C-alpha distance (Angstrom), angle and dihedral (degrees) to the residues before:
residue distance angle dihedral
M1 . . .
K2 3.79 . .
L3 3.78 121.6 .
H4 3.82 117.7 -147.6
P5 3.73 122.9 -149.4
V6 3.85 107.6 -126.3
E7 3.78 135.4 -175.6
V8 3.83 112.9 -105.5
L9 3.83 105.7 -137.0
S10 3.77 98.7 -175.6
R11 3.84 142.7 -11.6
E12 3.84 120.6 -156.5
E13 3.74 123.1 -173.6
H14 3.86 117.6 -144.7
G15 3.75 104.5 -178.9
R16 3.85 107.1 -68.4
H17 3.85 88.9 -12.9
V18 3.84 126.1 90.4
L19 3.81 125.2 -160.6
L20 3.83 110.3 -156.2
R21 3.89 120.1 -167.7
Y22 3.77 117.1 -166.9
G23 3.75 138.5 169.9
W24 3.79 113.7 -95.1
T25 3.84 126.1 175.0
G26 3.84 96.3 166.3
A27 3.78 127.2 91.7
A28 3.73 114.3 -37.5
P29 3.76 113.6 -114.5
Q30 3.75 116.7 -113.5
P31 3.95 120.8 -138.4
G32 3.77 107.2 -76.9
Q33 3.75 98.2 28.3
F34 3.82 127.6 118.4
V35 3.80 139.2 -163.5
M36 3.80 132.0 -142.1
A37 3.73 109.5 -121.3
R38 3.91 136.8 -173.7
P39 3.75 136.6 166.6
G40 3.74 111.4 -86.5
R41 3.81 97.1 -145.1
H42 3.78 90.2 55.5
A43 3.78 93.1 63.7
G44 3.84 92.9 149.2
L45 3.78 122.8 75.4
D46 3.80 99.9 -67.2
P47 2.88 109.6 119.1
F48 3.84 91.5 24.4
L49 3.78 98.5 -157.6
P50 3.84 130.6 39.2
R51 3.75 117.1 -121.5
P52 3.84 122.6 -111.3
L53 3.83 107.0 -127.4
F54 3.81 130.8 -179.2
A55 3.78 113.4 -110.2
H56 3.83 96.8 -114.4
D57 3.74 101.4 -173.4
H58 3.87 142.2 -16.6
D59 3.87 123.3 -164.0
G60 3.81 111.7 173.9
E61 3.69 106.5 -63.0
V62 3.82 98.5 -4.4
A63 3.82 123.5 83.0
S64 3.78 127.7 -177.4
L65 3.82 140.4 -155.1
L66 3.77 123.8 -160.4
F67 3.86 114.9 -164.5
E68 3.78 141.9 160.4
V69 3.84 115.1 -119.4
R70 3.89 101.0 -123.5
G71 3.81 106.1 149.2
R72 3.78 146.3 -4.0
G73 3.83 96.3 -62.6
T74 3.74 96.8 52.1
A75 3.84 93.0 39.1
L76 3.90 86.6 57.8
L77 3.72 90.1 48.0
A78 3.86 89.7 54.2
E79 3.82 95.1 52.9
E80 3.83 115.2 113.3
D81 3.86 95.8 -126.7
A82 3.75 97.7 36.0
G83 3.81 100.2 108.1
L84 3.79 117.7 -152.9
L85 3.71 139.0 -109.4
V86 3.81 116.4 -167.4
S87 3.81 138.5 176.6
A88 3.78 125.3 -132.3
P89 3.88 112.0 -92.0
L90 3.78 112.8 -66.4
G91 3.75 137.3 -164.2
H92 3.77 131.3 35.3
G93 3.81 114.2 -51.1
F94 3.73 123.0 -157.7
A95 3.88 135.7 -144.1
V96 3.75 121.3 -107.8
R97 3.84 111.8 -138.3
S98 3.71 117.0 -151.2
G99 3.74 126.7 -140.9
G100 3.82 101.9 62.9
P101 3.72 143.2 50.3
V102 3.83 117.6 -67.5
A103 3.85 127.5 -160.9
L104 3.79 125.0 -168.5
I105 3.78 117.8 -169.2
G106 3.86 123.4 -167.3
G107 3.73 128.7 172.0
A108 3.81 109.7 172.9
S109 3.83 124.6 91.7
G110 3.77 91.5 -104.7
S111 3.87 97.5 43.2
R112 3.78 117.5 74.2
P113 3.66 121.0 -166.5
């Protein structure tokens, strides 16, 4: 899995949650997909593993991640000067049919309902 350095366009704090917007010109994520993310300035082995985070939104060339700060890895991602490395969208997405009610349920720290 390759991690790509991306430009962080904005960081917004909402209590213990952080909304990260970044430039992304690769494949657009489908509903239900996720990316692997890690701080860009911590390019060594700390934190050792990237964090799987739900692809919150994508609008043209801007993608976003919404996550709760729960430990060292997500705290480092939330820092202003952390930079960002992300993978291309991963997992199996799904199609959203129009014409009826839709419910999305998420329960992990990187997956918002």
